[in-house]
Backbone as CSV, one residue per row, in Angstrom:
resi,resn,N_x,N_y,N_z,CA_x,CA_y,CA_z,C_x,C_y,C_z
1,MET,-54.010,-71.818,11.705,-53.545,-73.831,12.269,-51.921,-73.276,12.814
2,LEU,-51.752,-74.142,13.647,-50.478,-73.672,14.161,-49.686,-75.618,13.447
3,ARG,-48.617,-75.077,12.673,-48.163,-76.271,12.306,-46.470,-76.589,13.602
4,THR,-46.555,-77.937,13.818,-45.586,-77.937,14.770,-45.468,-79.487,14.843
5,THR,-44.408,-80.714,15.201,-43.742,-81.657,15.319,-45.034,-82.310,16.259
6,LEU,-45.049,-83.651,16.209,-45.917,-84.122,17.326,-45.900,-84.428,18.225
7,ALA,-44.155,-83.866,18.989,-44.373,-83.898,20.375,-44.757,-82.448,20.984
8,LYS,-44.542,-81.734,20.176,-45.180,-80.754,20.845,-46.614,-79.727,20.131
9,ALA,-47.825,-81.068,20.259,-48.939,-80.821,19.057,-50.051,-80.545,20.611
10,TYR,-49.124,-79.980,21.935,-50.030,-80.081,22.645,-50.079,-77.797,22.592
11,ILE,-48.897,-77.595,22.176,-48.740,-75.704,21.970,-49.865,-75.011,21.737
12,LYS,-50.371,-74.058,21.832,-51.423,-73.302,21.832,-50.572,-72.259,21.446
13,ARG,-51.255,-71.097,20.172,-50.991,-69.780,19.813,-50.999,-69.111,21.086
14,THR,-50.845,-68.310,21.454,-50.016,-67.075,22.396,-51.015,-66.061,22.371
15,ILE,-51.340,-65.738,21.281,-52.714,-64.445,20.837,-53.367,-65.340,19.974
16,ARG,-54.629,-64.765,20.774,-56.256,-65.284,20.139,-56.576,-63.881,20.191
17,PRO,-57.551,-63.514,18.745,-57.866,-62.403,19.114,-59.826,-62.341,19.309
18,LEU,-60.096,-61.695,19.465,-61.160,-61.537,20.521,-62.737,-60.690,19.573
19,TYR,-61.915,-59.400,19.563,-62.082,-58.531,18.784,-61.774,-57.614,18.353
20,ALA,-61.561,-58.688,16.870,-60.432,-57.998,15.535,-60.519,-57.907,13.855
21,TRP,-61.377,-58.609,14.057,-62.234,-58.507,12.417,-61.904,-57.236,12.186
22,ASP,-62.729,-56.399,12.566,-63.245,-54.964,11.979,-61.554,-54.186,12.926
23,GLN,-61.526,-54.506,14.608,-60.512,-53.622,15.122,-59.243,-53.603,14.612
24,ALA,-58.612,-54.473,14.385,-57.254,-54.672,14.014,-56.798,-55.685,12.935
25,THR,-55.610,-55.165,12.616,-55.248,-55.728,11.169,-54.001,-56.097,11.106
26,PRO,-54.282,-57.109,10.929,-52.701,-58.276,10.637,-51.459,-58.044,9.050
27,VAL,-50.512,-57.062,10.002,-50.172,-56.299,8.478,-48.793,-57.426,8.046
28,ASP,-48.541,-57.803,6.701,-47.662,-58.711,6.264,-46.249,-58.408,6.326
29,CYS,-45.311,-58.586,7.099,-43.755,-57.879,7.279,-43.280,-58.706,7.258
30,LEU,-42.240,-58.460,6.776,-40.809,-59.104,6.719,-39.954,-59.350,8.121
31,LEU,-39.820,-60.259,8.644,-38.938,-60.529,10.012,-37.444,-60.390,9.329
32,ASP,-36.991,-59.254,10.139,-35.532,-58.653,10.035,-33.967,-59.681,9.463
33,PRO,-33.970,-59.587,8.728,-33.155,-61.231,8.458,-31.956,-61.008,9.356
34,ALA,-31.859,-59.809,9.751,-30.440,-59.449,10.905,-30.867,-60.303,12.290
35,TRP,-32.184,-60.646,12.298,-32.732,-61.141,13.121,-31.941,-62.671,13.725
36,GLY,-31.179,-62.602,14.855,-30.255,-63.959,15.046,-30.759,-64.842,16.081
37,LYS,-31.708,-64.950,15.908,-32.990,-66.204,16.547,-32.231,-66.517,17.519
38,GLY,-31.899,-65.549,18.522,-31.076,-65.869,19.714,-32.288,-66.258,20.635
39,LYS,-32.916,-65.480,21.141,-34.507,-65.439,21.486,-35.518,-66.029,20.961
40,ASP,-36.284,-66.235,21.900,-38.062,-66.975,20.795,-38.628,-65.753,21.136
41,ILE,-39.421,-65.780,20.019,-40.321,-65.011,20.210,-41.535,-64.905,19.692
42,TYR,-42.607,-65.167,20.783,-43.763,-65.843,20.673,-45.365,-64.593,20.209
43,PRO,-46.068,-65.670,19.664,-47.019,-64.841,19.164,-47.908,-64.036,20.407
44,GLY,-47.868,-62.536,19.597,-48.165,-61.487,21.422,-47.244,-60.794,21.905
45,MET,-45.829,-60.956,21.412,-44.789,-59.980,21.837,-44.620,-58.850,21.168
46,ALA,-44.604,-57.631,21.587,-43.927,-56.561,20.899,-42.836,-56.703,20.256
47,MET,-43.624,-55.993,18.871,-42.732,-56.161,17.738,-42.160,-54.527,17.395
48,MET,-41.173,-53.829,16.591,-41.032,-52.426,15.921,-40.809,-52.898,14.519
49,ARG,-40.906,-51.729,13.597,-40.392,-51.667,12.432,-38.873,-50.826,12.296
50,LYS,-38.753,-51.648,11.306,-37.150,-51.153,11.115,-37.122,-51.084,9.837
51,ALA,-36.093,-50.048,9.392,-35.443,-49.612,7.652,-34.974,-50.557,7.799
52,SER,-34.939,-50.496,6.040,-33.961,-51.822,5.506,-32.819,-50.975,4.658
53,ALA,-33.005,-49.186,5.048,-32.427,-48.504,4.097,-32.428,-47.462,4.880
54,ALA,-32.013,-45.798,4.604,-31.752,-44.511,4.794,-33.513,-44.445,4.506
55,SER,-33.456,-44.946,3.425,-34.893,-44.360,2.848,-35.741,-45.039,3.714
56,GLY,-35.900,-45.892,4.367,-37.300,-46.231,5.005,-37.837,-47.292,4.805
57,ALA,-37.058,-47.927,3.348,-37.430,-48.903,2.281,-38.358,-50.357,3.796
58,SER,-38.745,-51.169,2.987,-40.181,-51.806,3.317,-39.937,-52.416,4.545
59,GLU,-40.727,-53.297,4.801,-41.463,-53.680,6.307,-40.975,-54.855,7.185
60,LEU,-39.806,-54.109,7.595,-39.044,-55.043,7.966,-39.215,-54.893,9.704
61,VAL,-39.291,-56.268,10.637,-39.902,-56.046,11.554,-38.647,-56.708,12.589
62,THR,-38.714,-56.363,13.893,-37.940,-57.109,15.040,-38.294,-57.142,16.128
63,LEU,-38.027,-57.787,17.367,-38.473,-57.521,18.833,-37.946,-55.874,18.905
64,ILE,-38.631,-55.606,19.757,-38.777,-54.244,20.234,-37.692,-53.884,20.611
65,ASP,-36.731,-53.332,20.678,-34.991,-52.521,21.673,-35.125,-51.598,22.636
66,ASP,-34.610,-50.642,22.861,-34.216,-49.389,23.795,-34.793,-47.964,23.543
67,THR,-35.223,-48.035,21.848,-35.090,-47.250,21.370,-36.411,-46.869,20.019
68,GLY,-36.896,-48.118,19.815,-38.101,-48.259,19.005,-39.292,-47.896,19.811
69,ILE,-40.485,-47.798,18.848,-41.751,-47.601,18.987,-42.398,-49.060,18.932
70,VAL,-43.521,-49.445,19.168,-43.788,-50.962,19.535,-44.860,-50.483,18.041
71,PHE,-44.781,-51.410,16.975,-45.770,-51.379,15.766,-47.255,-52.436,16.216
72,GLY,-46.887,-53.866,16.695,-47.612,-54.102,16.646,-47.429,-55.652,17.285
73,LEU,-48.126,-56.761,17.664,-47.920,-57.909,17.836,-47.712,-59.145,17.280
74,SER,-46.473,-59.787,17.552,-46.341,-60.952,16.655,-47.658,-61.772,16.382
75,GLY,-48.019,-62.106,15.367,-48.549,-62.896,15.091,-48.451,-65.039,14.878
76,LEU,-46.996,-65.094,15.104,-46.608,-66.213,14.863,-45.250,-66.664,15.618
77,TYR,-44.752,-67.923,15.694,-43.629,-68.494,16.598,-42.476,-68.305,15.830
78,ILE,-41.337,-67.605,16.623,-40.733,-67.652,15.485,-39.500,-68.581,16.784
79,ALA,-39.274,-69.322,17.326,-38.834,-69.652,18.747,-37.892,-71.067,18.531
80,PRO,-37.080,-70.953,17.728,-36.071,-71.968,17.045,-35.519,-72.412,19.086
81,VAL,-35.027,-71.768,19.581,-34.734,-72.324,21.247,-35.643,-73.143,21.246
82,TYR,-37.393,-72.755,21.347,-38.161,-73.951,22.049,-38.379,-75.033,20.399
83,GLY,-37.802,-74.760,19.516,-38.098,-75.953,18.419,-39.124,-75.718,17.737
84,ILE,-39.845,-74.661,17.211,-40.927,-74.019,16.696,-40.451,-72.612,16.072
85,ASP,-39.961,-72.947,14.339,-40.222,-71.696,13.874,-40.323,-71.445,12.326
86,GLU,-42.371,-70.805,12.837,-43.060,-71.123,11.890,-42.390,-70.199,10.032
87,VAL,-42.038,-69.011,10.489,-41.218,-67.626,9.388,-39.697,-68.919,9.032
88,GLY,-39.291,-69.251,9.511,-38.336,-70.881,8.571,-38.702,-71.568,7.846
89,ASP,-40.201,-72.269,8.819,-40.822,-73.582,8.136,-41.327,-73.094,6.644
90,SER,-41.948,-72.237,6.699,-42.918,-71.246,5.901,-41.775,-71.394,4.479
91,GLY,-40.497,-70.755,4.388,-39.810,-70.632,3.395,-40.152,-69.564,2.835
92,VAL,-40.631,-68.781,3.520,-41.345,-67.476,3.165,-40.592,-66.608,4.445
93,ASN,-39.955,-65.034,4.440,-39.676,-64.366,5.398,-41.102,-63.937,5.786
94,SER,-42.225,-63.939,5.891,-43.535,-63.192,6.044,-44.259,-63.540,7.564
95,LEU,-44.290,-62.148,7.989,-44.543,-62.257,9.653,-45.654,-61.573,9.384
96,PRO,-46.977,-62.069,9.717,-48.031,-61.315,10.250,-47.746,-60.692,11.590
97,VAL,-48.360,-58.830,12.068,-47.710,-58.602,13.116,-49.554,-57.386,13.010
98,TRP,-50.198,-57.934,14.291,-51.173,-57.273,14.457,-51.240,-56.009,15.117
99,VAL,-51.906,-55.266,14.316,-51.750,-53.495,14.761,-53.377,-53.140,15.381
100,LEU,-53.654,-52.620,16.058,-54.361,-53.078,17.429,-54.620,-51.817,17.257
101,GLY,-56.489,-51.745,17.029,-57.033,-50.115,16.995,-57.676,-50.366,18.398
102,PRO,-58.205,-48.833,18.597,-58.885,-48.479,20.043,-60.059,-49.472,20.084
103,ASP,-60.324,-50.522,19.303,-62.014,-51.372,19.472,-61.184,-52.522,19.569
104,ALA,-59.721,-53.068,19.822,-59.555,-54.109,18.937,-59.159,-54.979,20.325
105,GLU,-59.736,-56.417,20.549,-59.812,-56.827,22.019,-58.841,-58.739,21.594
106,PHE,-57.965,-58.233,22.378,-57.077,-59.850,22.464,-56.899,-60.284,23.624
107,GLU,-56.792,-62.154,23.680,-56.635,-62.569,24.943,-54.932,-62.903,24.382
108,ILE,-53.789,-62.649,25.669,-52.231,-62.815,25.567,-52.386,-64.439,26.435
109,LEU,-51.854,-64.790,26.473,-51.252,-66.323,27.273,-49.525,-66.586,27.349
110,ASP,-49.239,-66.701,28.653,-47.977,-66.693,29.039,-47.802,-67.824,28.057
111,PRO,-46.109,-67.693,27.299,-45.361,-66.484,28.248,-44.701,-65.457,27.649
112,ALA,-46.419,-64.977,26.651,-46.267,-63.581,25.992,-46.568,-62.545,26.590
113,PHE,-46.594,-62.611,28.101,-46.868,-61.358,29.269,-46.159,-61.997,29.907
114,ASP,-45.752,-60.623,30.957,-45.087,-61.085,32.443,-45.646,-61.644,33.660
115,THR,-46.038,-62.976,33.757,-47.221,-63.451,34.787,-46.676,-63.432,36.009
116,ALA,-45.620,-63.248,36.336,-44.545,-62.762,37.656,-44.875,-61.177,37.630
117,ALA,-45.214,-60.417,37.274,-45.358,-58.995,37.255,-46.388,-58.801,37.989
118,THR,-46.626,-57.739,38.952,-47.567,-57.363,39.470,-48.553,-56.629,39.022
119,TRP,-50.191,-57.056,38.495,-50.751,-57.033,37.495,-52.426,-55.972,38.459
120,THR,-51.899,-55.127,38.839,-53.106,-54.236,40.166,-53.580,-53.308,39.239
121,PHE,-54.927,-53.659,39.302,-56.268,-52.747,38.487,-56.324,-51.573,39.176
122,PRO,-56.325,-50.433,38.539,-57.157,-49.169,39.017,-58.383,-49.555,39.663
123,THR,-59.404,-49.131,41.010,-60.320,-48.989,41.142,-61.063,-47.229,40.715
124,ASN,-59.982,-46.790,40.326,-60.916,-45.101,41.009,-60.974,-44.729,39.072
125,GLY,-60.969,-45.278,37.971,-61.587,-45.654,36.705,-60.685,-45.439,35.753
126,THR,-59.056,-45.513,36.326,-58.111,-45.017,35.157,-58.032,-46.692,34.907
127,GLU,-57.162,-46.573,33.655,-57.125,-47.979,33.183,-54.996,-48.435,33.143
128,LEU,-55.372,-49.536,33.404,-53.533,-50.077,33.356,-52.958,-50.035,32.166
129,LEU,-51.678,-49.601,31.696,-51.722,-49.174,30.424,-50.643,-50.376,30.427
130,VAL,-50.310,-50.690,29.086,-49.171,-52.274,28.783,-48.485,-51.811,28.292
131,HIS,-46.711,-52.252,28.692,-45.515,-51.707,27.728,-45.625,-53.035,27.694
132,ALA,-43.991,-52.912,26.903,-43.045,-53.992,26.505,-42.052,-53.845,27.045
133,TYR,-40.957,-54.991,27.679,-40.233,-55.066,28.067,-39.128,-54.513,26.875
134,ASN,-38.038,-53.750,27.367,-37.160,-53.286,26.085,-35.542,-54.405,26.070
135,ALA,-35.042,-53.952,25.051,-33.582,-54.698,25.172,-32.723,-55.018,26.407
136,THR,-32.777,-53.960,27.308,-32.469,-53.926,28.476,-32.788,-55.646,29.763
137,ALA,-33.928,-55.425,28.876,-34.719,-56.612,30.223,-33.963,-58.050,29.643
138,GLY,-33.056,-58.012,28.833,-32.494,-59.276,28.457,-33.215,-60.168,27.978
139,ALA,-33.438,-61.357,28.638,-34.616,-62.670,28.202,-35.839,-61.965,28.064
140,LYS,-36.323,-61.114,28.447,-38.010,-60.896,28.523,-38.189,-59.870,27.865
141,GLN,-37.132,-59.533,26.710,-37.098,-58.301,25.827,-38.446,-59.313,25.050
142,GLY,-39.087,-57.841,24.997,-40.534,-58.254,24.125,-42.113,-58.517,24.719
143,VAL,-41.805,-58.973,26.483,-42.823,-59.729,26.692,-43.710,-58.591,27.110
144,LEU,-44.519,-58.431,26.839,-45.900,-57.533,27.574,-45.753,-57.086,29.595
145,ALA,-45.618,-56.098,29.693,-45.252,-55.881,30.929,-46.444,-54.671,31.603
146,PRO,-47.116,-54.811,32.844,-47.797,-53.314,33.558,-46.905,-52.192,33.561
147,ALA,-47.659,-51.332,33.201,-47.284,-49.666,33.777,-46.101,-50.098,34.886
148,GLY,-45.111,-49.530,35.296,-44.588,-49.346,36.106,-43.002,-50.510,36.585
149,ALA,-43.207,-51.129,36.172,-42.059,-52.086,35.719,-41.008,-51.414,35.398
150,ALA,-39.740,-52.028,35.239,-38.250,-51.947,35.313,-38.457,-52.199,34.116
151,ASN,-37.275,-51.462,33.106,-36.706,-51.494,31.515,-38.081,-52.096,31.042
152,ILE,-39.337,-51.488,30.660,-39.858,-50.777,29.807,-39.688,-49.982,28.897
153,THR,-40.866,-50.015,27.650,-41.712,-49.001,26.567,-41.702,-47.628,27.356
154,VAL,-41.022,-46.634,26.632,-41.590,-45.335,27.385,-43.460,-45.035,26.680
155,LYS,-43.620,-45.293,25.574,-45.049,-45.847,25.623,-45.740,-46.843,25.271
156,PRO,-46.535,-46.866,25.514,-47.423,-48.322,25.948,-47.840,-48.983,24.775
157,VAL,-48.290,-49.993,24.987,-48.723,-51.016,23.664,-50.372,-50.827,24.122
158,ALA,-51.056,-50.908,24.861,-52.335,-51.430,24.817,-52.808,-51.233,26.490
159,ARG,-53.932,-51.430,26.627,-54.942,-51.069,28.170,-54.994,-52.972,28.642
160,ALA,-54.849,-53.121,29.861,-55.065,-54.564,30.315,-56.792,-54.098,30.448
161,VAL,-57.648,-55.034,30.172,-59.000,-55.183,30.268,-59.294,-56.098,31.857
162,SER,-58.341,-57.530,32.134,-58.441,-58.428,32.672,-57.396,-59.421,32.481
163,ARG,-57.550,-60.239,34.163,-56.863,-61.494,33.963,-57.273,-62.391,34.815
164,PRO,-57.977,-62.745,33.855,-59.328,-63.690,34.348,-58.355,-65.009,34.448
165,ASP,-57.322,-65.694,34.697,-55.941,-66.409,35.416,-55.248,-65.784,35.539
166,THR,-53.389,-66.675,36.345,-52.443,-66.167,35.837,-52.018,-66.306,34.636
167,GLY,-52.309,-67.117,33.765,-51.862,-67.351,32.560,-52.438,-66.708,31.907
168,ARG,-53.810,-65.762,32.022,-54.562,-65.302,30.520,-54.292,-63.762,31.016
169,LEU,-53.981,-63.022,30.186,-54.409,-61.510,30.247,-55.132,-61.016,28.929
170,ILE,-56.138,-60.451,28.963,-57.345,-59.303,27.884,-56.727,-58.005,28.077
171,ILE,-56.319,-57.710,26.444,-55.819,-56.393,26.594,-56.856,-55.852,25.397
172,ARG,-56.563,-54.236,25.559,-57.146,-53.542,23.898,-56.713,-53.014,23.924
173,GLY,-56.348,-52.209,22.190,-55.764,-51.411,21.775,-56.172,-50.184,22.634
174,LEU,-55.551,-49.141,22.480,-55.087,-47.905,23.415,-56.006,-47.136,22.808
175,GLY,-56.731,-46.123,23.128,-57.859,-44.852,23.479,-57.242,-44.019,23.171
176,LEU,-58.044,-43.088,22.583,-57.051,-41.384,22.454,-56.651,-41.111,23.951
177,SER,-57.270,-41.287,24.888,-56.444,-40.788,25.645,-55.339,-41.029,26.352
178,ALA,-54.545,-42.396,26.043,-54.195,-43.235,26.192,-52.516,-43.162,24.966
179,ALA,-53.287,-43.301,23.858,-52.431,-43.095,22.693,-51.120,-41.392,22.991
């Protein structure tokens, strides 16, 4: 359930599990306390792990940067600029991050993926890999993007299955060939 003010009751969660009950895992993580909350994080945006000490202690996550590897997709809104902060409003710094298995399938809604990008699905049997914009992309940091876009992660996040309309993208976890 999405808890928000009455003025924002129309808002939908921007990540929806289609095949996830055995194929994906929502991992309980902690939002990095150093996160400045200057950019909004929508459900479905790419998150990376961040160690809190040299020993690697804790499961801290933050938006993907220029050097990190995507750990999973955010499950909650942390969007104070937009007026929703589910993590802050809960009083606990807990954030579920969806880690996709190869058979997992999710529907991602705008603005968690780049609707202005060119999503051209190959017709030769290859897969359209999905990446995420890194910190160099500025305001688009963490937003899912097609392979070939500028300022994206080196490693893919998922595989694109279809784009039923301009505001929806269906993705699957990476198979062994793409990982």
